[in-house]
CHARMM-style PDB file with segment names, atoms N, HN, CA, C and O in Angstrom:
ATOM      1  N   MET     1     179.534 101.066 156.165  1.00  0.00      PROA
ATOM      2  CA  MET     1     178.160 100.926 155.730  1.00  0.00      PROA
ATOM      3  C   MET     1     177.776  99.456 155.745  1.00  0.00      PROA
ATOM      4  O   MET     1     178.504  98.626 155.200  1.00  0.00      PROA
ATOM      5  N   ASP     2     176.658  99.120 156.353  1.00  0.00      PROA
ATOM      6  HN  ASP     2     176.067  99.795 156.796  1.00  0.00      PROA
ATOM      7  CA  ASP     2     176.196  97.746 156.419  1.00  0.00      PROA
ATOM      8  C   ASP     2     175.693  97.294 155.058  1.00  0.00      PROA
ATOM      9  O   ASP     2     175.103  98.064 154.301  1.00  0.00      PROA
ATOM     10  N   GLU     3     175.942  96.029 154.772  1.00  0.00      PROA
ATOM     11  HN  GLU     3     176.422  95.403 155.387  1.00  0.00      PROA
ATOM     12  CA  GLU     3     175.476  95.456 153.523  1.00  0.00      PROA
ATOM     13  C   GLU     3     173.997  95.109 153.651  1.00  0.00      PROA
ATOM     14  O   GLU     3     173.534  94.733 154.728  1.00  0.00      PROA
ATOM     15  N   SER     4     173.270  95.234 152.573  1.00  0.00      PROA
ATOM     16  HN  SER     4     173.646  95.540 151.698  1.00  0.00      PROA
ATOM     17  CA  SER     4     171.844  94.911 152.564  1.00  0.00      PROA
ATOM     18  C   SER     4     171.631  93.437 152.900  1.00  0.00      PROA
ATOM     19  O   SER     4     172.416  92.589 152.477  1.00  0.00      PROA
ATOM     20  N   PRO     5     170.583  93.123 153.654  1.00  0.00      PROA
ATOM     21  CA  PRO     5     170.291  91.718 153.937  1.00  0.00      PROA
ATOM     22  C   PRO     5     170.022  90.928 152.658  1.00  0.00      PROA
ATOM     23  O   PRO     5     170.212  89.712 152.619  1.00  0.00      PROA
ATOM     24  N   LEU     6     169.581  91.624 151.620  1.00  0.00      PROA
ATOM     25  HN  LEU     6     169.427  92.612 151.652  1.00  0.00      PROA
ATOM     26  CA  LEU     6     169.302  90.951 150.351  1.00  0.00      PROA
ATOM     27  C   LEU     6     170.565  90.497 149.642  1.00  0.00      PROA
ATOM     28  O   LEU     6     170.496  89.698 148.708  1.00  0.00      PROA
ATOM     29  N   ALA     7     171.715  90.992 150.068  1.00  0.00      PROA
ATOM     30  HN  ALA     7     171.772  91.641 150.827  1.00  0.00      PROA
ATOM     31  CA  ALA     7     172.981  90.604 149.449  1.00  0.00      PROA
ATOM     32  C   ALA     7     173.266  89.117 149.631  1.00  0.00      PROA
ATOM     33  O   ALA     7     174.015  88.531 148.849  1.00  0.00      PROA
ATOM     34  N   GLU     8     172.683  88.511 150.643  1.00  0.00      PROA
ATOM     35  HN  GLU     8     172.075  88.987 151.278  1.00  0.00      PROA
ATOM     36  CA  GLU     8     172.864  87.080 150.907  1.00  0.00      PROA
ATOM     37  C   GLU     8     172.092  86.214 149.910  1.00  0.00      PROA
ATOM     38  O   GLU     8     172.370  85.022 149.776  1.00  0.00      PROA
ATOM     39  N   LEU     9     171.134  86.803 149.221  1.00  0.00      PROA
ATOM     40  HN  LEU     9     170.908  87.771 149.330  1.00  0.00      PROA
ATOM     41  CA  LEU     9     170.272  86.035 148.330  1.00  0.00      PROA
ATOM     42  C   LEU     9     170.895  85.854 146.954  1.00  0.00      PROA
ATOM     43  O   LEU     9     171.645  86.704 146.475  1.00  0.00      PROA
ATOM     44  N   THR    10     170.563  84.712 146.323  1.00  0.00      PROA
ATOM     45  HN  THR    10     169.954  84.022 146.712  1.00  0.00      PROA
ATOM     46  CA  THR    10     170.981  84.498 144.944  1.00  0.00      PROA
ATOM     47  C   THR    10     170.107  85.363 144.038  1.00  0.00      PROA
ATOM     48  O   THR    10     169.097  85.909 144.481  1.00  0.00      PROA
ATOM     49  N   GLU    11     170.491  85.483 142.788  1.00  0.00      PROA
ATOM     50  HN  GLU    11     171.312  85.039 142.428  1.00  0.00      PROA
ATOM     51  CA  GLU    11     169.700  86.255 141.829  1.00  0.00      PROA
ATOM     52  C   GLU    11     168.289  85.682 141.717  1.00  0.00      PROA
ATOM     53  O   GLU    11     167.320  86.440 141.671  1.00  0.00      PROA
ATOM     54  N   ARG    12     168.161  84.367 141.672  1.00  0.00      PROA
ATOM     55  HN  ARG    12     168.948  83.751 141.709  1.00  0.00      PROA
ATOM     56  CA  ARG    12     166.842  83.725 141.580  1.00  0.00      PROA
ATOM     57  C   ARG    12     166.007  84.024 142.820  1.00  0.00      PROA
ATOM     58  O   ARG    12     164.812  84.298 142.716  1.00  0.00      PROA
ATOM     59  N   GLU    13     166.633  83.972 143.988  1.00  0.00      PROA
ATOM     60  HN  GLU    13     167.605  83.749 144.072  1.00  0.00      PROA
ATOM     61  CA  GLU    13     165.916  84.280 145.224  1.00  0.00      PROA
ATOM     62  C   GLU    13     165.447  85.728 145.236  1.00  0.00      PROA
ATOM     63  O   GLU    13     164.351  86.018 145.717  1.00  0.00      PROA
ATOM     64  N   ARG    14     166.261  86.641 144.712  1.00  0.00      PROA
ATOM     65  HN  ARG    14     167.151  86.406 144.321  1.00  0.00      PROA
ATOM     66  CA  ARG    14     165.842  88.049 144.624  1.00  0.00      PROA
ATOM     67  C   ARG    14     164.640  88.198 143.695  1.00  0.00      PROA
ATOM     68  O   ARG    14     163.721  88.966 143.980  1.00  0.00      PROA
ATOM     69  N   GLN    15     164.649  87.462 142.584  1.00  0.00      PROA
ATOM     70  HN  GLN    15     165.395  86.838 142.353  1.00  0.00      PROA
ATOM     71  CA  GLN    15     163.518  87.500 141.664  1.00  0.00      PROA
ATOM     72  C   GLN    15     162.247  87.035 142.369  1.00  0.00      PROA
ATOM     73  O   GLN    15     161.179  87.619 142.193  1.00  0.00      PROA
ATOM     74  N   ILE    16     162.374  85.986 143.161  1.00  0.00      PROA
ATOM     75  HN  ILE    16     163.242  85.511 143.304  1.00  0.00      PROA
ATOM     76  CA  ILE    16     161.216  85.444 143.862  1.00  0.00      PROA
ATOM     77  C   ILE    16     160.714  86.436 144.908  1.00  0.00      PROA
ATOM     78  O   ILE    16     159.504  86.600 145.066  1.00  0.00      PROA
ATOM     79  N   VAL    17     161.613  87.094 145.621  1.00  0.00      PROA
ATOM     80  HN  VAL    17     162.596  86.961 145.493  1.00  0.00      PROA
ATOM     81  CA  VAL    17     161.199  88.104 146.598  1.00  0.00      PROA
ATOM     82  C   VAL    17     160.435  89.229 145.895  1.00  0.00      PROA
ATOM     83  O   VAL    17     159.421  89.705 146.404  1.00  0.00      PROA
ATOM     84  N   GLU    18     160.916  89.646 144.739  1.00  0.00      PROA
ATOM     85  HN  GLU    18     161.740  89.258 144.325  1.00  0.00      PROA
ATOM     86  CA  GLU    18     160.223  90.696 143.986  1.00  0.00      PROA
ATOM     87  C   GLU    18     158.813  90.249 143.596  1.00  0.00      PROA
ATOM     88  O   GLU    18     157.869  91.036 143.672  1.00  0.00      PROA
ATOM     89  N   CYS    19     158.671  88.997 143.182  1.00  0.00      PROA
ATOM     90  HN  CYS    19     159.437  88.358 143.120  1.00  0.00      PROA
ATOM     91  CA  CYS    19     157.357  88.469 142.816  1.00  0.00      PROA
ATOM     92  C   CYS    19     156.435  88.388 144.033  1.00  0.00      PROA
ATOM     93  O   CYS    19     155.255  88.728 143.953  1.00  0.00      PROA
ATOM     94  N   VAL    20     156.986  87.937 145.154  1.00  0.00      PROA
ATOM     95  HN  VAL    20     157.945  87.661 145.219  1.00  0.00      PROA
ATOM     96  CA  VAL    20     156.197  87.868 146.388  1.00  0.00      PROA
ATOM     97  C   VAL    20     155.745  89.267 146.776  1.00  0.00      PROA
ATOM     98  O   VAL    20     154.595  89.465 147.170  1.00  0.00      PROA
ATOM     99  N   ALA    21     156.641  90.235 146.667  1.00  0.00      PROA
ATOM    100  HN  ALA    21     157.575  90.075 146.347  1.00  0.00      PROA
ATOM    101  CA  ALA    21     156.304  91.622 147.001  1.00  0.00      PROA
ATOM    102  C   ALA    21     155.196  92.160 146.094  1.00  0.00      PROA
ATOM    103  O   ALA    21     154.416  93.024 146.495  1.00  0.00      PROA
ATOM    104  N   ALA    22     155.139  91.638 144.870  1.00  0.00      PROA
ATOM    105  HN  ALA    22     155.773  90.936 144.544  1.00  0.00      PROA
ATOM    106  CA  ALA    22     154.099  92.057 143.931  1.00  0.00      PROA
ATOM    107  C   ALA    22     152.775  91.348 144.206  1.00  0.00      PROA
ATOM    108  O   ALA    22     151.767  91.630 143.559  1.00  0.00      PROA
ATOM    109  N   GLY    23     152.785  90.422 145.173  1.00  0.00      PROA
ATOM    110  HN  GLY    23     153.604  90.193 145.699  1.00  0.00      PROA
ATOM    111  CA  GLY    23     151.557  89.739 145.546  1.00  0.00      PROA
ATOM    112  C   GLY    23     151.299  88.440 144.810  1.00  0.00      PROA
ATOM    113  O   GLY    23     150.198  87.895 144.889  1.00  0.00      PROA
ATOM    114  N   ASP    24     152.293  87.932 144.096  1.00  0.00      PROA
ATOM    115  HN  ASP    24     153.187  88.375 144.032  1.00  0.00      PROA
ATOM    116  CA  ASP    24     152.118  86.710 143.317  1.00  0.00      PROA
ATOM    117  C   ASP    24     152.142  85.471 144.206  1.00  0.00      PROA
ATOM    118  O   ASP    24     152.873  85.415 145.195  1.00  0.00      PROA
ATOM    119  N   SER    25     151.337  84.483 143.841  1.00  0.00      PROA
ATOM    120  HN  SER    25     150.743  84.528 143.038  1.00  0.00      PROA
ATOM    121  CA  SER    25     151.323  83.201 144.546  1.00  0.00      PROA
ATOM    122  C   SER    25     152.505  82.352 144.063  1.00  0.00      PROA
ATOM    123  O   SER    25     153.158  82.681 143.072  1.00  0.00      PROA
ATOM    124  N   ASN    26     152.767  81.256 144.782  1.00  0.00      PROA
ATOM    125  HN  ASN    26     152.237  80.989 145.587  1.00  0.00      PROA
ATOM    126  CA  ASN    26     153.836  80.356 144.352  1.00  0.00      PROA
ATOM    127  C   ASN    26     153.596  79.849 142.937  1.00  0.00      PROA
ATOM    128  O   ASN    26     154.528  79.753 142.139  1.00  0.00      PROA
ATOM    129  N   LYS    27     152.352  79.527 142.630  1.00  0.00      PROA
ATOM    130  HN  LYS    27     151.594  79.606 143.278  1.00  0.00      PROA
ATOM    131  CA  LYS    27     152.004  79.038 141.290  1.00  0.00      PROA
ATOM    132  C   LYS    27     152.290  80.108 140.238  1.00  0.00      PROA
ATOM    133  O   LYS    27     152.875  79.816 139.195  1.00  0.00      PROA
ATOM    134  N   GLU    28     151.878  81.339 140.509  1.00  0.00      PROA
ATOM    135  HN  GLU    28     151.402  81.576 141.356  1.00  0.00      PROA
ATOM    136  CA  GLU    28     152.116  82.441 139.564  1.00  0.00      PROA
ATOM    137  C   GLU    28     153.611  82.695 139.387  1.00  0.00      PROA
ATOM    138  O   GLU    28     154.077  82.947 138.276  1.00  0.00      PROA
ATOM    139  N   ILE    29     154.354  82.629 140.479  1.00  0.00      PROA
ATOM    140  HN  ILE    29     153.976  82.424 141.382  1.00  0.00      PROA
ATOM    141  CA  ILE    29     155.810  82.824 140.410  1.00  0.00      PROA
ATOM    142  C   ILE    29     156.429  81.727 139.548  1.00  0.00      PROA
ATOM    143  O   ILE    29     157.282  81.998 138.702  1.00  0.00      PROA
ATOM    144  N   GLY    30     155.998  80.499 139.768  1.00  0.00      PROA
ATOM    145  HN  GLY    30     155.306  80.279 140.455  1.00  0.00      PROA
ATOM    146  CA  GLY    30     156.504  79.382 138.982  1.00  0.00      PROA
ATOM    147  C   GLY    30     156.279  79.564 137.495  1.00  0.00      PROA
ATOM    148  O   GLY    30     157.176  79.320 136.687  1.00  0.00      PROA
ATOM    149  N   VAL    31     155.082  79.992 137.136  1.00  0.00      PROA
ATOM    150  HN  VAL    31     154.354  80.190 137.792  1.00  0.00      PROA
ATOM    151  CA  VAL    31     154.765  80.220 135.725  1.00  0.00      PROA
ATOM    152  C   VAL    31     155.649  81.328 135.156  1.00  0.00      PROA
ATOM    153  O   VAL    31     156.203  81.186 134.067  1.00  0.00      PROA
ATOM    154  N   GLN    32     155.778  82.426 135.890  1.00  0.00      PROA
ATOM    155  HN  GLN    32     155.327  82.542 136.775  1.00  0.00      PROA
ATOM    156  CA  GLN    32     156.571  83.565 135.412  1.00  0.00      PROA
ATOM    157  C   GLN    32     158.046  83.206 135.225  1.00  0.00      PROA
ATOM    158  O   GLN    32     158.681  83.643 134.265  1.00  0.00      PROA
ATOM    159  N   LEU    33     158.586  82.403 136.156  1.00  0.00      PROA
ATOM    160  HN  LEU    33     158.069  82.048 136.935  1.00  0.00      PROA
ATOM    161  CA  LEU    33     160.024  82.108 136.143  1.00  0.00      PROA
ATOM    162  C   LEU    33     160.354  80.736 135.554  1.00  0.00      PROA
ATOM    163  O   LEU    33     161.521  80.349 135.499  1.00  0.00      PROA
ATOM    164  N   GLY    34     159.342  80.009 135.119  1.00  0.00      PROA
ATOM    165  HN  GLY    34     158.394  80.323 135.164  1.00  0.00      PROA
ATOM    166  CA  GLY    34     159.574  78.696 134.523  1.00  0.00      PROA
ATOM    167  C   GLY    34     160.021  77.653 135.536  1.00  0.00      PROA
ATOM    168  O   GLY    34     160.863  76.806 135.236  1.00  0.00      PROA
ATOM    169  N   LEU    35     159.454  77.718 136.740  1.00  0.00      PROA
ATOM    170  HN  LEU    35     158.770  78.407 136.983  1.00  0.00      PROA
ATOM    171  CA  LEU    35     159.810  76.796 137.819  1.00  0.00      PROA
ATOM    172  C   LEU    35     158.568  76.059 138.297  1.00  0.00      PROA
ATOM    173  O   LEU    35     157.446  76.529 138.111  1.00  0.00      PROA
ATOM    174  N   SER    36     158.778  74.897 138.916  1.00  0.00      PROA
ATOM    175  HN  SER    36     159.689  74.515 139.067  1.00  0.00      PROA
ATOM    176  CA  SER    36     157.648  74.200 139.522  1.00  0.00      PROA
ATOM    177  C   SER    36     157.273  74.901 140.829  1.00  0.00      PROA
ATOM    178  O   SER    36     158.084  75.608 141.427  1.00  0.00      PROA
ATOM    179  N   LYS    37     156.047  74.694 141.251  1.00  0.00      PROA
ATOM    180  HN  LYS    37     155.388  74.120 140.765  1.00  0.00      PROA
ATOM    181  CA  LYS    37     155.589  75.275 142.512  1.00  0.00      PROA
ATOM    182  C   LYS    37     156.452  74.778 143.675  1.00  0.00      PROA
ATOM    183  O   LYS    37     156.721  75.521 144.619  1.00  0.00      PROA
ATOM    184  N   LYS    38     156.877  73.529 143.599  1.00  0.00      PROA
ATOM    185  HN  LYS    38     156.658  72.925 142.833  1.00  0.00      PROA
ATOM    186  CA  LYS    38     157.714  72.935 144.646  1.00  0.00      PROA
ATOM    187  C   LYS    38     159.081  73.633 144.731  1.00  0.00      PROA
ATOM    188  O   LYS    38     159.584  73.889 145.825  1.00  0.00      PROA
ATOM    189  N   ILE    39     159.662  73.932 143.594  1.00  0.00      PROA
ATOM    190  HN  ILE    39     159.253  73.724 142.705  1.00  0.00      PROA
ATOM    191  CA  ILE    39     160.958  74.627 143.575  1.00  0.00      PROA
ATOM    192  C   ILE    39     160.807  76.042 144.114  1.00  0.00      PROA
ATOM    193  O   ILE    39     161.673  76.524 144.844  1.00  0.00      PROA
ATOM    194  N   VAL    40     159.721  76.706 143.764  1.00  0.00      PROA
ATOM    195  HN  VAL    40     159.017  76.315 143.171  1.00  0.00      PROA
ATOM    196  CA  VAL    40     159.466  78.057 144.282  1.00  0.00      PROA
ATOM    197  C   VAL    40     159.385  78.001 145.808  1.00  0.00      PROA
ATOM    198  O   VAL    40     159.968  78.837 146.499  1.00  0.00      PROA
ATOM    199  N   LYS    41     158.661  77.013 146.323  1.00  0.00      PROA
ATOM    200  HN  LYS    41     158.188  76.335 145.761  1.00  0.00      PROA
ATOM    201  CA  LYS    41     158.527  76.878 147.776  1.00  0.00      PROA
ATOM    202  C   LYS    41     159.885  76.619 148.427  1.00  0.00      PROA
ATOM    203  O   LYS    41     160.166  77.144 149.505  1.00  0.00      PROA
ATOM    204  N   HSD    42     160.721  75.818 147.783  1.00  0.00      PROA
ATOM    205  HN  HSD    42     160.492  75.392 146.908  1.00  0.00      PROA
ATOM    206  CA  HSD    42     162.067  75.542 148.308  1.00  0.00      PROA
ATOM    207  C   HSD    42     162.886  76.840 148.372  1.00  0.00      PROA
ATOM    208  O   HSD    42     163.530  77.130 149.381  1.00  0.00      PROA
ATOM    209  N   HSD    43     162.851  77.607 147.288  1.00  0.00      PROA
ATOM    210  HN  HSD    43     162.329  77.371 146.468  1.00  0.00      PROA
ATOM    211  CA  HSD    43     163.570  78.892 147.276  1.00  0.00      PROA
ATOM    212  C   HSD    43     163.029  79.813 148.367  1.00  0.00      PROA
ATOM    213  O   HSD    43     163.797  80.486 149.054  1.00  0.00      PROA
ATOM    214  N   ARG    44     161.713  79.842 148.523  1.00  0.00      PROA
ATOM    215  HN  ARG    44     161.089  79.295 147.965  1.00  0.00      PROA
ATOM    216  CA  ARG    44     161.102  80.706 149.534  1.00  0.00      PROA
ATOM    217  C   ARG    44     161.558  80.326 150.934  1.00  0.00      PROA
ATOM    218  O   ARG    44     161.816  81.200 151.762  1.00  0.00      PROA
ATOM    219  N   THR    45     161.658  79.042 151.202  1.00  0.00      PROA
ATOM    220  HN  THR    45     161.449  78.332 150.530  1.00  0.00      PROA
ATOM    221  CA  THR    45     162.160  78.573 152.496  1.00  0.00      PROA
ATOM    222  C   THR    45     163.589  79.056 152.716  1.00  0.00      PROA
ATOM    223  O   THR    45     163.926  79.525 153.803  1.00  0.00      PROA
ATOM    224  N   ASN    46     164.427  78.945 151.694  1.00  0.00      PROA
ATOM    225  HN  ASN    46     164.153  78.564 150.811  1.00  0.00      PROA
ATOM    226  CA  ASN    46     165.813  79.422 151.799  1.00  0.00      PROA
ATOM    227  C   ASN    46     165.866  80.926 152.049  1.00  0.00      PROA
ATOM    228  O   ASN    46     166.690  81.406 152.827  1.00  0.00      PROA
ATOM    229  N   ILE    47     164.983  81.662 151.383  1.00  0.00      PROA
ATOM    230  HN  ILE    47     164.314  81.272 150.750  1.00  0.00      PROA
ATOM    231  CA  ILE    47     164.931  83.119 151.548  1.00  0.00      PROA
ATOM    232  C   ILE    47     164.613  83.472 153.001  1.00  0.00      PROA
ATOM    233  O   ILE    47     165.271  84.327 153.595  1.00  0.00      PROA
ATOM    234  N   LEU    48     163.611  82.815 153.565  1.00  0.00      PROA
ATOM    235  HN  LEU    48     163.077  82.121 153.083  1.00  0.00      PROA
ATOM    236  CA  LEU    48     163.220  83.096 154.947  1.00  0.00      PROA
ATOM    237  C   LEU    48     164.374  82.816 155.904  1.00  0.00      PROA
ATOM    238  O   LEU    48     164.613  83.582 156.837  1.00  0.00      PROA
ATOM    239  N   GLN    49     165.087  81.715 155.671  1.00  0.00      PROA
ATOM    240  HN  GLN    49     164.892  81.092 154.913  1.00  0.00      PROA
ATOM    241  CA  GLN    49     166.218  81.367 156.531  1.00  0.00      PROA
ATOM    242  C   GLN    49     167.349  82.385 156.400  1.00  0.00      PROA
ATOM    243  O   GLN    49     167.917  82.815 157.404  1.00  0.00      PROA
ATOM    244  N   LYS    50     167.674  82.769 155.182  1.00  0.00      PROA
ATOM    245  HN  LYS    50     167.213  82.420 154.367  1.00  0.00      PROA
ATOM    246  CA  LYS    50     168.765  83.720 154.963  1.00  0.00      PROA
ATOM    247  C   LYS    50     168.454  85.101 155.528  1.00  0.00      PROA
ATOM    248  O   LYS    50     169.344  85.779 156.042  1.00  0.00      PROA
ATOM    249  N   LEU    51     167.192  85.519 155.435  1.00  0.00      PROA
ATOM    250  HN  LEU    51     166.469  84.968 155.018  1.00  0.00      PROA
ATOM    251  CA  LEU    51     166.805  86.843 155.915  1.00  0.00      PROA
ATOM    252  C   LEU    51     166.442  86.845 157.397  1.00  0.00      PROA
ATOM    253  O   LEU    51     166.188  87.900 157.979  1.00  0.00      PROA
ATOM    254  N   LEU    52     166.419  85.661 158.004  1.00  0.00      PROA
ATOM    255  HN  LEU    52     166.626  84.804 157.531  1.00  0.00      PROA
ATOM    256  CA  LEU    52     166.086  85.505 159.425  1.00  0.00      PROA
ATOM    257  C   LEU    52     164.696  86.069 159.739  1.00  0.00      PROA
ATOM    258  O   LEU    52     164.497  86.788 160.718  1.00  0.00      PROA
ATOM    259  N   VAL    53     163.754  85.716 158.876  1.00  0.00      PROA
ATOM    260  HN  VAL    53     163.916  85.132 158.080  1.00  0.00      PROA
ATOM    261  CA  VAL    53     162.361  86.120 159.073  1.00  0.00      PROA
ATOM    262  C   VAL    53     161.488  84.870 159.129  1.00  0.00      PROA
ATOM    263  O   VAL    53     161.913  83.780 158.745  1.00  0.00      PROA
ATOM    264  N   ARG    54     160.241  85.050 159.621  1.00  0.00      PROA
ATOM    265  HN  ARG    54     159.896  85.936 159.933  1.00  0.00      PROA
ATOM    266  CA  ARG    54     159.364  83.900 159.839  1.00  0.00      PROA
ATOM    267  C   ARG    54     158.356  83.650 158.732  1.00  0.00      PROA
ATOM    268  O   ARG    54     157.820  82.547 158.623  1.00  0.00      PROA
ATOM    269  N   ASN    55     158.090  84.660 157.907  1.00  0.00      PROA
ATOM    270  HN  ASN    55     158.525  85.556 157.996  1.00  0.00      PROA
ATOM    271  CA  ASN    55     157.054  84.474 156.891  1.00  0.00      PROA
ATOM    272  C   ASN    55     157.263  85.424 155.715  1.00  0.00      PROA
ATOM    273  O   ASN    55     158.139  86.290 155.731  1.00  0.00      PROA
ATOM    274  N   ARG    56     156.423  85.229 154.689  1.00  0.00      PROA
ATOM    275  HN  ARG    56     155.712  84.526 154.676  1.00  0.00      PROA
ATOM    276  CA  ARG    56     156.519  86.034 153.465  1.00  0.00      PROA
ATOM    277  C   ARG    56     156.369  87.520 153.758  1.00  0.00      PROA
ATOM    278  O   ARG    56     157.079  88.351 153.193  1.00  0.00      PROA
ATOM    279  N   PHE    57     155.444  87.841 154.641  1.00  0.00      PROA
ATOM    280  HN  PHE    57     154.867  87.166 155.100  1.00  0.00      PROA
ATOM    281  CA  PHE    57     155.169  89.240 154.966  1.00  0.00      PROA
ATOM    282  C   PHE    57     156.427  89.919 155.513  1.00  0.00      PROA
ATOM    283  O   PHE    57     156.781  91.013 155.076  1.00  0.00      PROA
ATOM    284  N   GLU    58     157.100  89.272 156.468  1.00  0.00      PROA
ATOM    285  HN  GLU    58     156.812  88.383 156.824  1.00  0.00      PROA
ATOM    286  CA  GLU    58     158.321  89.855 157.042  1.00  0.00      PROA
ATOM    287  C   GLU    58     159.419  89.964 155.989  1.00  0.00      PROA
ATOM    288  O   GLU    58     160.183  90.929 155.988  1.00  0.00      PROA
ATOM    289  N   ALA    59     159.503  88.987 155.100  1.00  0.00      PROA
ATOM    290  HN  ALA    59     158.882  88.203 155.101  1.00  0.00      PROA
ATOM    291  CA  ALA    59     160.515  89.032 154.035  1.00  0.00      PROA
ATOM    292  C   ALA    59     160.268  90.227 153.119  1.00  0.00      PROA
ATOM    293  O   ALA    59     161.204  90.926 152.732  1.00  0.00      PROA
ATOM    294  N   VAL    60     159.010  90.456 152.779  1.00  0.00      PROA
ATOM    295  HN  VAL    60     158.249  89.889 153.094  1.00  0.00      PROA
ATOM    296  CA  VAL    60     158.665  91.584 151.907  1.00  0.00      PROA
ATOM    297  C   VAL    60     158.968  92.912 152.603  1.00  0.00      PROA
ATOM    298  O   VAL    60     159.512  93.827 151.985  1.00  0.00      PROA
ATOM    299  N   LEU    61     158.618  93.019 153.881  1.00  0.00      PROA
ATOM    300  HN  LEU    61     158.176  92.276 154.383  1.00  0.00      PROA
ATOM    301  CA  LEU    61     158.918  94.256 154.614  1.00  0.00      PROA
ATOM    302  C   LEU    61     160.413  94.533 154.642  1.00  0.00      PROA
ATOM    303  O   LEU    61     160.839  95.669 154.433  1.00  0.00      PROA
ATOM    304  N   LEU    62     161.207  93.508 154.899  1.00  0.00      PROA
ATOM    305  HN  LEU    62     160.861  92.585 155.069  1.00  0.00      PROA
ATOM    306  CA  LEU    62     162.655  93.666 154.925  1.00  0.00      PROA
ATOM    307  C   LEU    62     163.191  94.064 153.566  1.00  0.00      PROA
ATOM    308  O   LEU    62     164.058  94.932 153.463  1.00  0.00      PROA
ATOM    309  N   ALA    63     162.673  93.427 152.513  1.00  0.00      PROA
ATOM    310  HN  ALA    63     161.969  92.722 152.596  1.00  0.00      PROA
ATOM    311  CA  ALA    63     163.106  93.739 151.155  1.00  0.00      PROA
ATOM    312  C   ALA    63     162.731  95.171 150.788  1.00  0.00      PROA
ATOM    313  O   ALA    63     163.547  95.905 150.231  1.00  0.00      PROA
ATOM    314  N   GLN    64     161.506  95.568 151.096  1.00  0.00      PROA
ATOM    315  HN  GLN    64     160.842  94.971 151.548  1.00  0.00      PROA
ATOM    316  CA  GLN    64     161.081  96.924 150.755  1.00  0.00      PROA
ATOM    317  C   GLN    64     161.914  97.960 151.500  1.00  0.00      PROA
ATOM    318  O   GLN    64     162.228  99.017 150.953  1.00  0.00      PROA
ATOM    319  N   SER    65     162.269  97.663 152.738  1.00  0.00      PROA
ATOM    320  HN  SER    65     162.014  96.805 153.183  1.00  0.00      PROA
ATOM    321  CA  SER    65     163.130  98.562 153.493  1.00  0.00      PROA
ATOM    322  C   SER    65     164.497  98.685 152.835  1.00  0.00      PROA
ATOM    323  O   SER    65     165.042  99.783 152.721  1.00  0.00      PROA
ATOM    324  N   ALA    66     165.045  97.562 152.406  1.00  0.00      PROA
ATOM    325  HN  ALA    66     164.603  96.670 152.499  1.00  0.00      PROA
ATOM    326  CA  ALA    66     166.358  97.574 151.740  1.00  0.00      PROA
ATOM    327  C   ALA    66     166.275  98.312 150.407  1.00  0.00      PROA
ATOM    328  O   ALA    66     167.185  99.064 150.059  1.00  0.00      PROA
ATOM    329  N   TRP    67     165.183  98.101 149.655  1.00  0.00      PROA
ATOM    330  HN  TRP    67     164.444  97.490 149.939  1.00  0.00      PROA
ATOM    331  CA  TRP    67     165.029  98.771 148.375  1.00  0.00      PROA
ATOM    332  C   TRP    67     164.897 100.274 148.542  1.00  0.00      PROA
ATOM    333  O   TRP    67     165.376 101.037 147.703  1.00  0.00      PROA
ATOM    334  N   SER    68     164.257 100.703 149.610  1.00  0.00      PROA
ATOM    335  HN  SER    68     163.869 100.084 150.292  1.00  0.00      PROA
ATOM    336  CA  SER    68     164.062 102.144 149.819  1.00  0.00      PROA
ATOM    337  C   SER    68     165.353 102.843 150.242  1.00  0.00      PROA
ATOM    338  O   SER    68     165.470 104.062 150.120  1.00  0.00      PROA
ATOM    339  N   GLU    69     166.318 102.075 150.737  1.00  0.00      PROA
ATOM    340  HN  GLU    69     166.223 101.084 150.836  1.00  0.00      PROA
ATOM    341  CA  GLU    69     167.597 102.655 151.154  1.00  0.00      PROA
ATOM    342  C   GLU    69     168.553 102.859 149.996  1.00  0.00      PROA
ATOM    343  O   GLU    69     169.587 103.507 150.157  1.00  0.00      PROA
ATOM    344  N   ARG    70     168.227 102.316 148.829  1.00  0.00      PROA
ATOM    345  HN  ARG    70     167.387 101.789 148.699  1.00  0.00      PROA
ATOM    346  CA  ARG    70     169.117 102.446 147.666  1.00  0.00      PROA
ATOM    347  C   ARG    70     169.185 103.857 147.170  1.00  0.00      PROA
ATOM    348  OT1 ARG    70     169.888 104.137 146.199  1.00  0.00      PROA
TER     349      ARG     70
END
């Protein structure tokens, strides 16, 4: 059985993906998680690289696909 692509993400990165999937902006994510907007953007960049996607939309689609397979 293949491991979920989300397995590569840290717990914080998973939290950020969940917030992005909920439609939250970087600023809103920062407020919710107690992070600066700059740190949120840094995590988001790492998420895109780890998931091998080009943008937030593709990351959310990949995450939702992985979540639906659970």
